[in-house]
C-alpha positions as CSV (number, residue, x, y, z in Angstrom):
1,X,71.3,234.9,90.3
2,X,74.6,236.2,88.9
3,X,74.1,238.5,85.9
4,X,75.5,237.2,82.6
5,X,77.6,239.3,80.2
6,X,75.5,240.6,77.3
7,X,77.3,240.1,74.0
8,X,76.0,241.3,70.6
9,X,77.3,242.1,67.2
10,X,78.3,245.5,68.5
11,X,80.5,244.1,71.3
12,X,84.2,245.1,71.2
13,X,86.5,242.1,71.7
14,X,89.7,242.1,73.6
15,X,92.0,239.2,74.4
16,X,94.6,237.9,76.8
17,X,97.2,235.8,75.0
18,X,99.3,233.2,76.7
19,X,100.6,229.6,76.6
20,X,99.5,228.0,78.8
21,X,96.3,229.9,79.4
22,X,94.7,228.5,82.5
23,X,96.4,230.8,85.0
24,X,95.6,234.2,83.3
25,X,93.7,236.7,85.4
26,X,93.1,239.6,83.0
27,X,89.6,238.5,81.8
28,X,88.3,238.1,85.3
29,X,89.5,241.7,86.0
30,X,88.5,243.5,82.8
31,X,85.0,241.9,82.3
32,X,83.6,243.1,85.6
33,X,85.1,246.6,84.8
34,X,83.5,246.6,81.4
35,X,80.1,245.7,83.0
36,X,80.6,248.2,85.9
37,X,81.3,251.1,83.5
38,X,78.6,250.2,81.0
39,X,81.2,249.4,78.2
40,X,80.0,247.0,75.5
41,X,83.2,245.0,75.4
42,X,84.5,241.6,76.5
43,X,87.9,240.1,77.2
44,X,88.5,236.4,76.4
45,X,91.5,234.2,77.0
46,X,93.3,233.2,73.8
47,X,95.5,230.1,74.0
48,X,98.2,230.8,71.3
49,X,101.3,228.8,70.9
50,X,104.6,230.6,70.0
51,X,104.7,229.0,66.5
52,X,101.2,230.4,65.7
53,X,101.6,233.9,67.2
54,X,102.4,235.6,63.8
55,X,99.4,234.0,62.0
56,X,97.0,234.7,64.9
57,X,98.0,238.4,65.2
58,X,97.7,238.8,61.5
59,X,94.2,237.4,61.7
60,X,93.3,239.6,64.7
61,X,94.5,242.7,62.7
62,X,91.9,241.8,60.0
63,X,89.1,241.8,62.6
64,X,87.7,245.4,63.0
65,X,85.9,244.5,66.2
66,X,89.0,243.2,67.9
67,X,90.6,246.0,70.0
68,X,93.7,244.7,71.6
69,X,95.2,242.3,74.1
70,X,96.9,241.8,77.4
71,X,100.1,239.8,76.8
72,X,101.8,237.3,79.1
73,X,104.5,234.7,78.8
74,X,105.9,233.4,76.4
75,X,104.7,236.2,74.1
76,X,106.1,239.4,75.7
77,X,109.3,239.4,73.6
78,X,108.3,237.9,70.3
79,X,105.2,240.1,69.8
80,X,107.5,243.1,69.7
81,X,108.4,242.1,66.1
82,X,104.7,242.2,65.2
83,X,104.0,245.6,66.7
84,X,104.0,248.6,64.3
85,X,104.9,250.9,67.2
86,X,106.3,250.4,70.7
87,X,106.2,252.9,73.5
88,X,109.2,254.1,75.5
89,X,108.9,251.7,78.4
90,X,108.4,248.7,76.1
91,X,111.6,249.7,74.2
92,X,113.6,250.2,77.3
93,X,112.4,247.0,79.0
94,X,112.6,244.9,75.8
95,X,109.2,243.4,76.4
96,X,105.6,244.3,75.7
97,X,102.7,243.3,78.0
98,X,99.8,245.0,76.3
99,X,98.9,246.1,72.8
100,X,96.0,247.7,71.0
101,X,95.0,248.3,67.4
102,X,94.6,252.0,66.4
103,X,92.0,253.3,63.8
104,X,94.4,252.3,61.0
105,X,94.8,248.8,62.5
106,X,98.4,249.5,63.5
107,X,99.4,247.4,66.5
108,X,100.7,249.7,69.3
109,X,102.5,247.9,72.1
110,X,104.1,249.0,75.4
111,X,105.0,247.8,78.9
112,X,103.3,249.1,82.0
113,X,104.8,246.9,84.8
114,X,107.1,249.7,86.0
115,X,104.6,252.6,85.4
116,X,102.0,250.6,87.3
117,X,104.3,250.3,90.3
118,X,105.2,254.0,90.4
119,X,101.6,255.1,89.9
120,X,100.5,252.8,92.7
121,X,103.1,254.4,95.0
122,X,102.0,257.9,94.0
123,X,98.4,257.1,94.6
124,X,99.3,255.9,98.1
125,X,101.1,259.2,98.8
126,X,104.6,257.9,98.3
127,X,106.8,259.8,95.8
128,X,110.0,258.1,94.5
129,X,111.6,261.3,93.3
130,X,114.9,262.1,95.0
131,X,114.7,258.9,97.1
132,X,117.4,256.3,97.7
133,X,115.9,253.0,96.6
134,X,117.2,249.4,97.3
135,X,115.6,247.0,94.8
136,X,115.8,243.3,95.6
137,X,115.8,241.2,92.4
138,X,116.6,241.8,88.8
139,X,114.0,239.7,86.9
140,X,111.5,240.8,84.3
141,X,109.3,242.9,86.6
142,X,112.4,244.3,88.3
143,X,113.7,245.4,84.9
144,X,110.5,247.3,84.1
145,X,110.3,248.9,87.6
146,X,114.0,249.9,87.5
147,X,113.5,252.0,84.3
148,X,110.4,253.6,85.7
149,X,112.1,254.5,89.0
150,X,115.0,256.1,87.0
151,X,112.5,257.9,84.8
152,X,110.7,259.2,87.9
153,X,113.9,260.8,89.2
154,X,115.1,258.6,92.1
155,X,118.3,260.0,93.7
156,X,119.9,256.5,93.8
157,X,118.9,253.0,92.6
158,X,120.8,250.2,94.2
159,X,120.1,246.7,92.9
160,X,120.8,243.5,94.8
161,X,120.4,240.0,93.4
162,X,121.5,236.5,94.3
163,X,123.1,236.2,90.8
164,X,125.4,239.2,90.9
165,X,126.0,239.2,87.1
166,X,122.3,239.7,86.5
167,X,122.2,242.7,88.8
168,X,125.2,244.1,87.0
169,X,123.6,243.7,83.6
170,X,120.5,245.6,84.8
171,X,122.6,248.3,86.3
172,X,124.4,248.8,83.0
173,X,121.2,248.9,81.1
174,X,119.6,251.5,83.4
175,X,122.8,253.6,83.4
176,X,123.0,253.6,79.7
177,X,119.4,255.0,79.4
178,X,119.6,257.3,82.4
179,X,123.3,258.4,82.9
180,X,122.4,261.1,85.4
181,X,121.0,258.6,87.9
182,X,123.3,257.0,90.5
183,X,122.7,253.3,89.9
184,X,124.8,250.4,91.3
185,X,124.9,246.8,92.3
186,X,125.2,246.2,96.0
187,X,125.0,243.6,98.8
188,X,121.5,243.0,100.3
189,X,121.9,245.6,103.2
190,X,118.9,247.9,103.5
191,X,120.5,250.3,105.9
192,X,120.5,254.0,104.7
193,X,117.8,253.7,102.0
194,X,114.5,255.5,101.9
195,X,112.6,252.7,100.1
196,X,113.3,249.0,100.2
197,X,111.5,247.1,97.4
198,X,111.2,243.3,97.0
199,X,110.7,242.3,93.4
200,X,111.6,238.6,93.9
201,X,109.2,235.7,94.3
202,X,110.4,235.2,97.9
203,X,107.2,235.7,99.8
204,X,104.8,233.7,97.7
205,X,105.1,230.9,100.3
206,X,105.0,231.6,104.0
207,X,108.1,229.4,104.5
208,X,110.2,231.4,102.0
209,X,113.3,232.9,103.5
210,X,113.5,236.7,103.8
211,X,115.5,238.3,101.0
212,X,117.3,240.7,103.5
213,X,118.1,240.7,107.2
214,X,115.0,242.2,108.8
215,X,117.0,243.4,111.8
216,X,118.7,245.9,109.5
217,X,115.4,247.6,108.5
218,X,115.0,251.2,109.9
219,X,111.8,252.8,111.2
220,X,111.9,255.7,108.7
221,X,111.9,253.3,105.7
222,X,109.1,252.4,103.4
223,X,109.2,248.7,102.5
224,X,107.3,247.8,99.3
225,X,106.2,244.6,97.6
226,X,105.0,243.5,94.2
227,X,103.5,240.2,95.3
228,X,99.7,240.3,95.6
229,X,98.9,237.0,97.3
230,X,99.6,236.7,100.2
231,X,99.0,240.4,100.9
232,X,101.2,240.4,104.0
233,X,104.4,238.7,102.7
234,X,107.2,237.8,105.2
235,X,109.2,240.9,104.4
236,X,106.1,243.2,104.9
237,X,105.4,241.4,108.2
238,X,109.0,241.9,109.3
239,X,108.8,245.6,108.3
240,X,105.6,246.1,110.3
241,X,107.3,244.6,113.4
242,X,110.2,247.1,112.9
243,X,107.8,250.0,112.7
244,X,108.4,250.7,109.0
245,X,105.7,252.0,106.6
246,X,104.7,249.3,104.0
247,X,103.3,249.3,100.5
248,X,101.4,246.3,99.2
249,X,101.7,244.6,95.9
250,X,98.1,245.0,94.7
251,X,98.3,248.7,93.7
252,X,100.8,247.9,91.0
253,X,98.4,245.5,89.3
254,X,95.4,247.9,89.7
255,X,97.3,250.8,88.1
256,X,98.5,248.5,85.3
257,X,94.8,247.8,84.6
258,X,94.1,251.5,84.4
259,X,97.0,252.1,81.9
260,X,95.9,249.1,79.7
261,X,92.3,250.3,79.8
262,X,93.4,253.7,78.7
263,X,95.2,252.3,75.7
264,X,92.1,250.3,74.9
265,X,90.2,253.7,74.8
266,X,88.5,253.6,78.3
267,X,89.0,255.7,81.4
268,X,88.1,253.5,84.4
269,X,89.6,255.8,87.0
270,X,90.8,252.9,89.2
């Protein structure tokens, strides 16, 4: 029989806030980790509408046994106004995806999308420092990853996107924060780069078109994904067939969990 989570008056409570709520994964990840590491804590899904976010956060602040929260859409931007302090990545990205209350009940928020990706690469033995990177896409995750890549000292960050103006906007934002990094908007040609990274949703479905011409991939390149399911996306399968090294999407999520757990006060060593 499956063991049940033991909850008492001493249990620390964490939340995952979203609207809608049915799709969230954080509780199913954190609760097994709490149990595995003997932590008397629980994470629960909290269905909060945008109009009620302010009131709910005020209520949570008044609960001493509520430690913090993972944050998904549509709350990543508006919750910034409710944070007492925002970390460097959260400020750069302009969005917060986790927050915790400190001992004085101040809400500390940050964004770990980009750091999670870079840490996942490092754990797999792939440094991004001094590398030429082609990043495909300029959405929310791409924005976070772009700042983390620049912060990690890439030699060049080239961004390609179907909507060119969006790529240009991200290029300008990264250059403003990191003027010493060569960053530009380019066509989707992977030739000449060390790392090719897909941050788009192309690959969630097997029938999705490839975001680049796979025939242009080169054997020396590392091709990386942020999609977790399917594990072998079309671009990774194409990269394998060309003899490229590949990096899956799962490590980005795993290392985000480690960062969030650390802010919550736990070292899970994922």
